[in-house]
Predicted model as a PDB file, atoms N, CA, C, CB and O in Angstrom, pLDDT in the B-factor column:
MODEL        1                                                                  
ATOM      1  N   UNK A   1      74.495  99.533 101.526  1.00 87.00           N  
ATOM      2  CA  UNK A   1      74.812  99.778 103.173  1.00 87.00           C  
ATOM      3  C   UNK A   1      76.517 100.569 103.292  1.00 87.00           C  
ATOM      4  CB  UNK A   1      74.811  97.877 104.142  1.00 87.00           C  
ATOM      5  O   UNK A   1      76.905 101.667 103.688  1.00 87.00           O  
ATOM      6  N   UNK A   2      77.153  99.435 102.761  1.00 92.00           N  
ATOM      7  CA  UNK A   2      78.796  99.451 103.518  1.00 92.00           C  
ATOM      8  C   UNK A   2      79.314 100.665 103.232  1.00 92.00           C  
ATOM      9  CB  UNK A   2      79.987  98.301 102.946  1.00 92.00           C  
ATOM     10  O   UNK A   2      80.205 101.054 103.987  1.00 92.00           O  
ATOM     11  N   UNK A   3      78.907 101.538 102.117  1.00 95.00           N  
ATOM     12  CA  UNK A   3      79.300 102.808 101.868  1.00 95.00           C  
ATOM     13  C   UNK A   3      78.654 103.828 102.598  1.00 95.00           C  
ATOM     14  CB  UNK A   3      79.183 103.051 100.620  1.00 95.00           C  
ATOM     15  O   UNK A   3      79.258 104.868 102.339  1.00 95.00           O  
ATOM     16  N   UNK A   4      77.882 104.014 103.251  1.00 96.00           N  
ATOM     17  CA  UNK A   4      77.065 104.953 103.984  1.00 96.00           C  
ATOM     18  C   UNK A   4      78.181 104.789 104.993  1.00 96.00           C  
ATOM     19  CB  UNK A   4      75.375 104.617 104.388  1.00 96.00           C  
ATOM     20  O   UNK A   4      78.832 105.695 105.514  1.00 96.00           O  
ATOM     21  N   UNK A   5      78.309 103.322 105.207  1.00 96.00           N  
ATOM     22  CA  UNK A   5      79.156 103.036 106.850  1.00 96.00           C  
ATOM     23  C   UNK A   5      80.291 103.258 106.780  1.00 96.00           C  
ATOM     24  CB  UNK A   5      79.224 101.632 107.522  1.00 96.00           C  
ATOM     25  O   UNK A   5      80.881 103.345 107.857  1.00 96.00           O  
ATOM     26  N   UNK A   6      81.063 103.438 105.549  1.00 96.00           N  
ATOM     27  CA  UNK A   6      82.523 103.809 105.206  1.00 96.00           C  
ATOM     28  C   UNK A   6      82.877 105.071 104.992  1.00 96.00           C  
ATOM     29  CB  UNK A   6      82.955 103.226 104.130  1.00 96.00           C  
ATOM     30  O   UNK A   6      83.999 105.570 105.077  1.00 96.00           O  
ATOM     31  N   UNK A   7      81.335 105.813 104.565  1.00 97.00           N  
ATOM     32  CA  UNK A   7      81.142 107.682 104.956  1.00 97.00           C  
ATOM     33  C   UNK A   7      81.490 108.069 105.887  1.00 97.00           C  
ATOM     34  CB  UNK A   7      79.918 108.351 105.098  1.00 97.00           C  
ATOM     35  O   UNK A   7      82.438 108.834 106.065  1.00 97.00           O  
ATOM     36  N   UNK A   8      80.492 107.418 106.977  1.00 97.00           N  
ATOM     37  CA  UNK A   8      80.410 108.035 108.964  1.00 97.00           C  
ATOM     38  C   UNK A   8      81.638 107.595 109.041  1.00 97.00           C  
ATOM     39  CB  UNK A   8      79.161 107.199 110.471  1.00 97.00           C  
ATOM     40  O   UNK A   8      82.298 108.337 109.769  1.00 97.00           O  
ATOM     41  N   UNK A   9      82.280 106.668 108.593  1.00 98.00           N  
ATOM     42  CA  UNK A   9      83.312 106.301 109.456  1.00 98.00           C  
ATOM     43  C   UNK A   9      84.601 107.131 108.985  1.00 98.00           C  
ATOM     44  CB  UNK A   9      83.517 104.712 109.426  1.00 98.00           C  
ATOM     45  O   UNK A   9      85.247 107.709 109.859  1.00 98.00           O  
ATOM     46  N   UNK A  10      84.958 107.206 107.810  1.00 97.00           N  
ATOM     47  CA  UNK A  10      86.046 108.629 107.250  1.00 97.00           C  
ATOM     48  C   UNK A  10      85.744 109.750 107.654  1.00 97.00           C  
ATOM     49  CB  UNK A  10      86.127 108.989 105.753  1.00 97.00           C  
ATOM     50  O   UNK A  10      86.651 110.560 107.467  1.00 97.00           O  
ATOM     51  N   UNK A  11      84.689 110.232 108.222  1.00 98.00           N  
ATOM     52  CA  UNK A  11      83.884 111.569 108.163  1.00 98.00           C  
ATOM     53  C   UNK A  11      84.716 111.705 109.837  1.00 98.00           C  
ATOM     54  CB  UNK A  11      81.669 111.499 107.937  1.00 98.00           C  
ATOM     55  O   UNK A  11      85.441 112.637 110.185  1.00 98.00           O  
ATOM     56  N   UNK A  12      84.372 110.579 110.600  1.00 98.00           N  
ATOM     57  CA  UNK A  12      84.425 110.445 112.066  1.00 98.00           C  
ATOM     58  C   UNK A  12      86.133 110.560 111.888  1.00 98.00           C  
ATOM     59  CB  UNK A  12      83.617 108.841 112.858  1.00 98.00           C  
ATOM     60  O   UNK A  12      86.795 111.557 112.176  1.00 98.00           O  
ATOM     61  N   UNK A  13      86.539 109.569 111.465  1.00 98.00           N  
ATOM     62  CA  UNK A  13      88.007 109.715 111.371  1.00 98.00           C  
ATOM     63  C   UNK A  13      89.157 110.875 110.893  1.00 98.00           C  
ATOM     64  CB  UNK A  13      88.196 108.824 110.682  1.00 98.00           C  
ATOM     65  O   UNK A  13      90.302 110.830 111.341  1.00 98.00           O  
ATOM     66  N   UNK A  14      88.706 111.944 109.908  1.00 98.00           N  
ATOM     67  CA  UNK A  14      89.049 113.017 109.688  1.00 98.00           C  
ATOM     68  C   UNK A  14      88.733 114.037 110.383  1.00 98.00           C  
ATOM     69  CB  UNK A  14      88.849 113.174 108.785  1.00 98.00           C  
ATOM     70  O   UNK A  14      89.365 115.076 110.193  1.00 98.00           O  
ATOM     71  N   UNK A  15      87.524 113.994 111.501  1.00 98.00           N  
ATOM     72  CA  UNK A  15      87.350 114.829 112.582  1.00 98.00           C  
ATOM     73  C   UNK A  15      88.379 114.603 113.910  1.00 98.00           C  
ATOM     74  CB  UNK A  15      85.905 114.643 112.957  1.00 98.00           C  
ATOM     75  O   UNK A  15      89.053 115.473 114.461  1.00 98.00           O  
ATOM     76  N   UNK A  16      88.299 113.298 114.220  1.00 98.00           N  
ATOM     77  CA  UNK A  16      89.218 112.847 115.140  1.00 98.00           C  
ATOM     78  C   UNK A  16      90.770 113.576 114.856  1.00 98.00           C  
ATOM     79  CB  UNK A  16      89.217 111.211 115.018  1.00 98.00           C  
ATOM     80  O   UNK A  16      91.373 114.361 115.588  1.00 98.00           O  
ATOM     81  N   UNK A  17      91.104 113.115 113.758  1.00 98.00           N  
ATOM     82  CA  UNK A  17      92.458 113.306 113.160  1.00 98.00           C  
ATOM     83  C   UNK A  17      92.836 115.072 113.266  1.00 98.00           C  
ATOM     84  CB  UNK A  17      92.395 112.675 111.411  1.00 98.00           C  
ATOM     85  O   UNK A  17      93.867 115.584 113.702  1.00 98.00           O  
ATOM     86  N   UNK A  18      91.864 115.605 112.820  1.00 98.00           N  
ATOM     87  CA  UNK A  18      91.777 117.282 112.810  1.00 98.00           C  
ATOM     88  C   UNK A  18      92.144 117.403 114.606  1.00 98.00           C  
ATOM     89  CB  UNK A  18      89.774 118.080 112.199  1.00 98.00           C  
ATOM     90  O   UNK A  18      93.243 117.514 115.149  1.00 98.00           O  
ATOM     91  N   UNK A  19      91.077 117.348 115.080  1.00 98.00           N  
ATOM     92  CA  UNK A  19      90.850 117.633 116.895  1.00 98.00           C  
ATOM     93  C   UNK A  19      92.493 116.934 117.107  1.00 98.00           C  
ATOM     94  CB  UNK A  19      89.058 116.407 117.991  1.00 98.00           C  
ATOM     95  O   UNK A  19      93.354 117.802 117.243  1.00 98.00           O  
ATOM     96  N   UNK A  20      92.982 115.542 117.146  1.00 98.00           N  
ATOM     97  CA  UNK A  20      94.112 115.439 117.445  1.00 98.00           C  
ATOM     98  C   UNK A  20      95.347 116.221 117.256  1.00 98.00           C  
ATOM     99  CB  UNK A  20      94.212 114.618 117.128  1.00 98.00           C  
ATOM    100  O   UNK A  20      96.268 116.375 118.058  1.00 98.00           O  
ATOM    101  N   UNK A  21      95.185 116.791 115.799  1.00 98.00           N  
ATOM    102  CA  UNK A  21      96.261 117.278 115.701  1.00 98.00           C  
ATOM    103  C   UNK A  21      96.646 118.404 115.823  1.00 98.00           C  
ATOM    104  CB  UNK A  21      96.564 117.044 114.983  1.00 98.00           C  
ATOM    105  O   UNK A  21      97.808 118.767 116.005  1.00 98.00           O  
ATOM    106  N   UNK A  22      95.417 119.243 115.705  1.00 98.00           N  
ATOM    107  CA  UNK A  22      95.457 120.658 116.600  1.00 98.00           C  
ATOM    108  C   UNK A  22      95.880 120.704 117.943  1.00 98.00           C  
ATOM    109  CB  UNK A  22      94.169 121.247 116.729  1.00 98.00           C  
ATOM    110  O   UNK A  22      96.803 121.350 118.440  1.00 98.00           O  
ATOM    111  N   UNK A  23      94.919 119.778 118.561  1.00 98.00           N  
ATOM    112  CA  UNK A  23      95.445 119.680 120.555  1.00 98.00           C  
ATOM    113  C   UNK A  23      96.884 119.353 120.679  1.00 98.00           C  
ATOM    114  CB  UNK A  23      94.592 118.167 121.637  1.00 98.00           C  
ATOM    115  O   UNK A  23      97.534 119.963 121.527  1.00 98.00           O  
ATOM    116  N   UNK A  24      97.449 118.481 119.951  1.00 98.00           N  
ATOM    117  CA  UNK A  24      98.602 117.963 120.211  1.00 98.00           C  
ATOM    118  C   UNK A  24      99.681 119.307 119.936  1.00 98.00           C  
ATOM    119  CB  UNK A  24      98.794 116.593 119.278  1.00 98.00           C  
ATOM    120  O   UNK A  24     100.412 119.616 120.877  1.00 98.00           O  
ATOM    121  N   UNK A  25      99.767 120.042 118.741  1.00 97.00           N  
ATOM    122  CA  UNK A  25     100.445 121.102 118.229  1.00 97.00           C  
ATOM    123  C   UNK A  25     100.044 122.090 119.177  1.00 97.00           C  
ATOM    124  CB  UNK A  25     100.166 121.424 116.787  1.00 97.00           C  
ATOM    125  O   UNK A  25     101.033 122.709 119.569  1.00 97.00           O  
ATOM    126  N   UNK A  26      99.075 122.446 119.653  1.00 97.00           N  
ATOM    127  CA  UNK A  26      99.133 123.697 120.408  1.00 97.00           C  
ATOM    128  C   UNK A  26      99.326 123.372 121.898  1.00 97.00           C  
ATOM    129  CB  UNK A  26      97.833 124.549 120.183  1.00 97.00           C  
ATOM    130  O   UNK A  26      98.931 124.274 122.636  1.00 97.00           O  
ATOM    131  N   UNK A  27     100.012 121.933 122.717  1.00 97.00           N  
ATOM    132  CA  UNK A  27     100.114 121.620 123.330  1.00 97.00           C  
ATOM    133  C   UNK A  27     102.354 121.621 123.197  1.00 97.00           C  
ATOM    134  CB  UNK A  27      98.936 120.635 123.342  1.00 97.00           C  
ATOM    135  O   UNK A  27     103.122 122.318 123.861  1.00 97.00           O  
ATOM    136  N   UNK A  28     102.650 120.754 122.296  1.00 96.00           N  
ATOM    137  CA  UNK A  28     103.594 120.523 122.293  1.00 96.00           C  
ATOM    138  C   UNK A  28     104.345 121.703 121.304  1.00 96.00           C  
ATOM    139  CB  UNK A  28     103.589 119.212 122.077  1.00 96.00           C  
ATOM    140  O   UNK A  28     105.440 122.155 121.637  1.00 96.00           O  
ATOM    141  N   UNK A  29     103.962 121.956 120.611  1.00 95.00           N  
ATOM    142  CA  UNK A  29     103.831 123.427 118.934  1.00 95.00           C  
ATOM    143  C   UNK A  29     105.236 122.225 118.394  1.00 95.00           C  
ATOM    144  CB  UNK A  29     104.634 126.327 119.385  1.00 95.00           C  
ATOM    145  O   UNK A  29     106.295 122.733 118.026  1.00 95.00           O  
ATOM    146  N   UNK A  30     105.094 120.749 118.406  1.00 96.00           N  
ATOM    147  CA  UNK A  30     106.123 120.431 117.491  1.00 96.00           C  
ATOM    148  C   UNK A  30     105.016 119.826 116.742  1.00 96.00           C  
ATOM    149  CB  UNK A  30     107.491 119.538 117.945  1.00 96.00           C  
ATOM    150  O   UNK A  30     104.054 119.361 117.354  1.00 96.00           O  
ATOM    151  N   UNK A  31     105.090 119.795 115.302  1.00 96.00           N  
ATOM    152  CA  UNK A  31     104.274 119.771 114.341  1.00 96.00           C  
ATOM    153  C   UNK A  31     104.468 118.011 113.922  1.00 96.00           C  
ATOM    154  CB  UNK A  31     104.686 121.017 113.182  1.00 96.00           C  
ATOM    155  O   UNK A  31     103.525 117.222 113.849  1.00 96.00           O  
ATOM    156  N   UNK A  32     105.403 117.791 113.768  1.00 97.00           N  
ATOM    157  CA  UNK A  32     105.876 116.120 113.630  1.00 97.00           C  
ATOM    158  C   UNK A  32     105.131 115.138 114.264  1.00 97.00           C  
ATOM    159  CB  UNK A  32     107.243 115.816 114.205  1.00 97.00           C  
ATOM    160  O   UNK A  32     104.511 114.205 113.756  1.00 97.00           O  
ATOM    161  N   UNK A  33     105.343 115.652 116.207  1.00 97.00           N  
ATOM    162  CA  UNK A  33     104.551 114.881 116.960  1.00 97.00           C  
ATOM    163  C   UNK A  33     103.044 114.660 116.775  1.00 97.00           C  
ATOM    164  CB  UNK A  33     104.735 115.308 118.063  1.00 97.00           C  
ATOM    165  O   UNK A  33     102.310 113.675 116.858  1.00 97.00           O  
ATOM    166  N   UNK A  34     102.859 116.022 116.478  1.00 97.00           N  
ATOM    167  CA  UNK A  34     101.403 115.838 116.214  1.00 97.00           C  
ATOM    168  C   UNK A  34     101.259 115.351 115.230  1.00 97.00           C  
ATOM    169  CB  UNK A  34     100.623 116.810 116.199  1.00 97.00           C  
ATOM    170  O   UNK A  34     100.529 114.388 115.464  1.00 97.00           O  
ATOM    171  N   UNK A  35     101.530 115.380 114.009  1.00 98.00           N  
ATOM    172  CA  UNK A  35     100.686 114.730 112.890  1.00 98.00           C  
ATOM    173  C   UNK A  35     101.311 113.101 112.985  1.00 98.00           C  
ATOM    174  CB  UNK A  35     100.968 115.603 111.165  1.00 98.00           C  
ATOM    175  O   UNK A  35     100.965 112.334 112.087  1.00 98.00           O  
ATOM    176  N   UNK A  36     102.160 112.624 113.994  1.00 98.00           N  
ATOM    177  CA  UNK A  36     102.668 111.247 114.049  1.00 98.00           C  
ATOM    178  C   UNK A  36     100.965 110.916 114.801  1.00 98.00           C  
ATOM    179  CB  UNK A  36     104.471 110.920 115.138  1.00 98.00           C  
ATOM    180  O   UNK A  36     100.121 110.073 114.496  1.00 98.00           O  
ATOM    181  N   UNK A  37     100.967 111.954 115.836  1.00 98.00           N  
ATOM    182  CA  UNK A  37      99.948 111.392 116.871  1.00 98.00           C  
ATOM    183  C   UNK A  37      98.337 110.851 116.211  1.00 98.00           C  
ATOM    184  CB  UNK A  37      99.698 112.729 118.021  1.00 98.00           C  
ATOM    185  O   UNK A  37      97.634 109.860 116.408  1.00 98.00           O  
ATOM    186  N   UNK A  38      98.226 112.021 115.390  1.00 98.00           N  
ATOM    187  CA  UNK A  38      96.540 112.489 114.912  1.00 98.00           C  
ATOM    188  C   UNK A  38      96.411 110.843 113.383  1.00 98.00           C  
ATOM    189  CB  UNK A  38      96.528 115.110 113.816  1.00 98.00           C  
ATOM    190  O   UNK A  38      95.437 110.232 112.945  1.00 98.00           O  
ATOM    191  N   UNK A  39      98.366 110.715 112.988  1.00 98.00           N  
ATOM    192  CA  UNK A  39      97.881 110.173 111.596  1.00 98.00           C  
ATOM    193  C   UNK A  39      97.695 108.584 112.641  1.00 98.00           C  
ATOM    194  CB  UNK A  39      99.323 110.278 109.851  1.00 98.00           C  
ATOM    195  O   UNK A  39      96.626 107.979 112.562  1.00 98.00           O  
ATOM    196  N   UNK A  40      98.567 108.170 113.353  1.00 98.00           N  
ATOM    197  CA  UNK A  40      98.450 106.664 113.968  1.00 98.00           C  
ATOM    198  C   UNK A  40      97.146 106.521 114.685  1.00 98.00           C  
ATOM    199  CB  UNK A  40      99.665 106.304 115.063  1.00 98.00           C  
ATOM    200  O   UNK A  40      96.477 105.658 114.117  1.00 98.00           O  
ATOM    201  N   UNK A  41      96.512 107.049 115.743  1.00 98.00           N  
ATOM    202  CA  UNK A  41      95.262 107.000 116.067  1.00 98.00           C  
ATOM    203  C   UNK A  41      93.853 107.101 114.987  1.00 98.00           C  
ATOM    204  CB  UNK A  41      95.302 107.970 116.949  1.00 98.00           C  
ATOM    205  O   UNK A  41      92.841 106.405 115.062  1.00 98.00           O  
ATOM    206  N   UNK A  42      94.122 108.098 114.069  1.00 98.00           N  
ATOM    207  CA  UNK A  42      93.379 107.609 112.778  1.00 98.00           C  
ATOM    208  C   UNK A  42      93.573 106.531 111.783  1.00 98.00           C  
ATOM    209  CB  UNK A  42      93.379 108.492 112.061  1.00 98.00           C  
ATOM    210  O   UNK A  42      92.472 106.164 111.373  1.00 98.00           O  
ATOM    211  N   UNK A  43      94.402 105.980 111.320  1.00 98.00           N  
ATOM    212  CA  UNK A  43      95.052 104.632 111.402  1.00 98.00           C  
ATOM    213  C   UNK A  43      94.660 104.123 112.104  1.00 98.00           C  
ATOM    214  CB  UNK A  43      96.161 104.427 111.571  1.00 98.00           C  
ATOM    215  O   UNK A  43      94.134 103.289 111.367  1.00 98.00           O  
ATOM    216  N   UNK A  44      94.236 103.641 113.615  1.00 98.00           N  
ATOM    217  CA  UNK A  44      93.962 102.573 114.590  1.00 98.00           C  
ATOM    218  C   UNK A  44      92.032 102.637 114.125  1.00 98.00           C  
ATOM    219  CB  UNK A  44      94.597 103.102 116.607  1.00 98.00           C  
ATOM    220  O   UNK A  44      91.263 101.749 113.757  1.00 98.00           O  
ATOM    221  N   UNK A  45      91.875 103.835 114.327  1.00 98.00           N  
ATOM    222  CA  UNK A  45      90.206 104.196 114.028  1.00 98.00           C  
ATOM    223  C   UNK A  45      90.003 103.664 112.662  1.00 98.00           C  
ATOM    224  CB  UNK A  45      89.747 105.983 114.036  1.00 98.00           C  
ATOM    225  O   UNK A  45      89.363 102.620 112.791  1.00 98.00           O  
ATOM    226  N   UNK A  46      90.234 103.879 111.489  1.00 98.00           N  
ATOM    227  CA  UNK A  46      90.023 103.111 110.191  1.00 98.00           C  
ATOM    228  C   UNK A  46      90.237 101.913 110.279  1.00 98.00           C  
ATOM    229  CB  UNK A  46      90.732 103.474 109.164  1.00 98.00           C  
ATOM    230  O   UNK A  46      89.498 101.292 109.514  1.00 98.00           O  
ATOM    231  N   UNK A  47      91.275 100.927 111.172  1.00 97.00           N  
ATOM    232  CA  UNK A  47      91.333  99.479 110.767  1.00 97.00           C  
ATOM    233  C   UNK A  47      90.097  99.041 111.924  1.00 97.00           C  
ATOM    234  CB  UNK A  47      93.114  98.640 110.970  1.00 97.00           C  
ATOM    235  O   UNK A  47      89.333  98.151 111.553  1.00 97.00           O  
ATOM    236  N   UNK A  48      89.874  99.643 113.323  1.00 97.00           N  
ATOM    237  CA  UNK A  48      88.827  99.303 113.483  1.00 97.00           C  
ATOM    238  C   UNK A  48      87.300  99.038 113.627  1.00 97.00           C  
ATOM    239  CB  UNK A  48      89.061  99.309 113.637  1.00 97.00           C  
ATOM    240  O   UNK A  48      86.513  98.270 114.179  1.00 97.00           O  
ATOM    241  N   UNK A  49      87.363 100.662 112.399  1.00 97.00           N  
ATOM    242  CA  UNK A  49      86.197 100.432 112.100  1.00 97.00           C  
ATOM    243  C   UNK A  49      85.667  99.903 110.731  1.00 97.00           C  
ATOM    244  CB  UNK A  49      85.730 101.424 112.384  1.00 97.00           C  
ATOM    245  O   UNK A  49      84.440  99.906 110.622  1.00 97.00           O  
ATOM    246  N   UNK A  50      86.247  99.541 109.880  1.00 96.00           N  
ATOM    247  CA  UNK A  50      86.139  99.095 109.153  1.00 96.00           C  
ATOM    248  C   UNK A  50      86.085  97.670 109.591  1.00 96.00           C  
ATOM    249  CB  UNK A  50      86.824  99.563 108.426  1.00 96.00           C  
ATOM    250  O   UNK A  50      85.179  97.136 108.951  1.00 96.00           O  
ATOM    251  N   UNK A  51      86.718  96.714 110.493  1.00 95.00           N  
ATOM    252  CA  UNK A  51      86.942  95.653 110.824  1.00 95.00           C  
ATOM    253  C   UNK A  51      85.230  95.055 111.680  1.00 95.00           C  
ATOM    254  CB  UNK A  51      88.409  95.814 111.685  1.00 95.00           C  
ATOM    255  O   UNK A  51      84.646  94.008 111.401  1.00 95.00           O  
ATOM    256  N   UNK A  52      84.764  96.135 112.755  1.00 95.00           N  
ATOM    257  CA  UNK A  52      83.628  95.939 113.599  1.00 95.00           C  
ATOM    258  C   UNK A  52      82.651  96.715 113.053  1.00 95.00           C  
ATOM    259  CB  UNK A  52      83.831  96.248 114.998  1.00 95.00           C  
ATOM    260  O   UNK A  52      81.605  96.642 113.698  1.00 95.00           O  
ATOM    261  N   UNK A  53      82.596  97.587 111.897  1.00 95.00           N  
ATOM    262  CA  UNK A  53      81.887  98.783 111.921  1.00 95.00           C  
ATOM    263  C   UNK A  53      80.852  98.636 110.383  1.00 95.00           C  
ATOM    264  CB  UNK A  53      83.114 100.192 111.983  1.00 95.00           C  
ATOM    265  O   UNK A  53      79.643  98.425 110.284  1.00 95.00           O  
ATOM    266  N   UNK A  54      81.746  98.813 109.478  1.00 94.00           N  
ATOM    267  CA  UNK A  54      81.731  98.864 107.920  1.00 94.00           C  
ATOM    268  C   UNK A  54      81.668  96.992 107.275  1.00 94.00           C  
ATOM    269  CB  UNK A  54      83.476  99.854 107.366  1.00 94.00           C  
ATOM    270  O   UNK A  54      80.777  96.486 106.593  1.00 94.00           O  
ATOM    271  N   UNK A  55      82.381  96.625 107.570  1.00 93.00           N  
ATOM    272  CA  UNK A  55      82.423  94.917 107.181  1.00 93.00           C  
ATOM    273  C   UNK A  55      81.820  93.964 107.617  1.00 93.00           C  
ATOM    274  CB  UNK A  55      83.421  94.337 107.348  1.00 93.00           C  
ATOM    275  O   UNK A  55      81.557  92.871 107.115  1.00 93.00           O  
ATOM    276  N   UNK A  56      81.490  94.629 109.072  1.00 88.00           N  
ATOM    277  CA  UNK A  56      80.779  93.304 110.330  1.00 88.00           C  
ATOM    278  C   UNK A  56      79.717  92.867 109.222  1.00 88.00           C  
ATOM    279  CB  UNK A  56      79.774  94.024 112.282  1.00 88.00           C  
ATOM    280  O   UNK A  56      79.373  93.491 108.219  1.00 88.00           O  
ATOM    281  N   UNK A  57      79.266  91.535 109.715  1.00 81.00           N  
ATOM    282  CA  UNK A  57      78.541  90.413 109.375  1.00 81.00           C  
ATOM    283  C   UNK A  57      77.511  90.236 110.372  1.00 81.00           C  
ATOM    284  CB  UNK A  57      79.373  89.246 109.242  1.00 81.00           C  
ATOM    285  O   UNK A  57      76.603  89.444 110.120  1.00 81.00           O  
ATOM    286  N   UNK A  58      77.525  90.900 111.536  1.00 71.00           N  
ATOM    287  CA  UNK A  58      76.392  91.226 112.499  1.00 71.00           C  
ATOM    288  C   UNK A  58      75.276  91.506 111.838  1.00 71.00           C  
ATOM    289  CB  UNK A  58      76.634  92.324 113.375  1.00 71.00           C  
ATOM    290  O   UNK A  58      75.211  92.339 110.934  1.00 71.00           O  
ATOM    291  N   UNK A  59      74.356  90.837 112.247  1.00 59.00           N  
ATOM    292  CA  UNK A  59      72.740  91.469 111.789  1.00 59.00           C  
ATOM    293  C   UNK A  59      72.846  92.023 110.443  1.00 59.00           C  
ATOM    294  CB  UNK A  59      72.113  92.824 112.818  1.00 59.00           C  
ATOM    295  O   UNK A  59      71.921  92.765 110.110  1.00 59.00           O  
ATOM    296  N   UNK A  60      73.913  91.789 109.480  1.00 56.00           N  
ATOM    297  CA  UNK A  60      73.520  91.974 108.349  1.00 56.00           C  
ATOM    298  C   UNK A  60      72.631  91.181 107.330  1.00 56.00           C  
ATOM    299  CB  UNK A  60      74.410  92.157 107.979  1.00 56.00           C  
ATOM    300  O   UNK A  60      73.258  90.341 106.685  1.00 56.00           O  
ATOM    301  N   UNK A  61      71.403  91.275 107.083  1.00 51.00           N  
ATOM    302  CA  UNK A  61      70.436  91.090 106.178  1.00 51.00           C  
ATOM    303  C   UNK A  61      70.994  90.511 104.530  1.00 51.00           C  
ATOM    304  CB  UNK A  61      69.714  92.520 106.168  1.00 51.00           C  
ATOM    305  O   UNK A  61      70.466  89.556 103.959  1.00 51.00           O  
ATOM    306  N   UNK A  62      72.382  91.479 103.846  1.00 49.00           N  
ATOM    307  CA  UNK A  62      72.549  91.143 102.962  1.00 49.00           C  
ATOM    308  C   UNK A  62      73.563  90.472 102.483  1.00 49.00           C  
ATOM    309  CB  UNK A  62      72.348  91.791 102.586  1.00 49.00           C  
ATOM    310  O   UNK A  62      73.576  90.134 101.299  1.00 49.00           O  
TER     311      UNK A  62                                                      
ENDMDL                                                                          
END                                                                             
């Protein structure tokens, strides 16, 4: 079950990363800022997602 949660999390994170990258790039037209904003956001999403969603022990029967 963890592998399914992992795939869902990383698919979501990739979509958010692309959306933030495109949005910031459209607003500021500075690629390094867009990259840093998108990467920072997806890093936080991945950390919290793994901590509270993928590897959480709440309600798991396994």
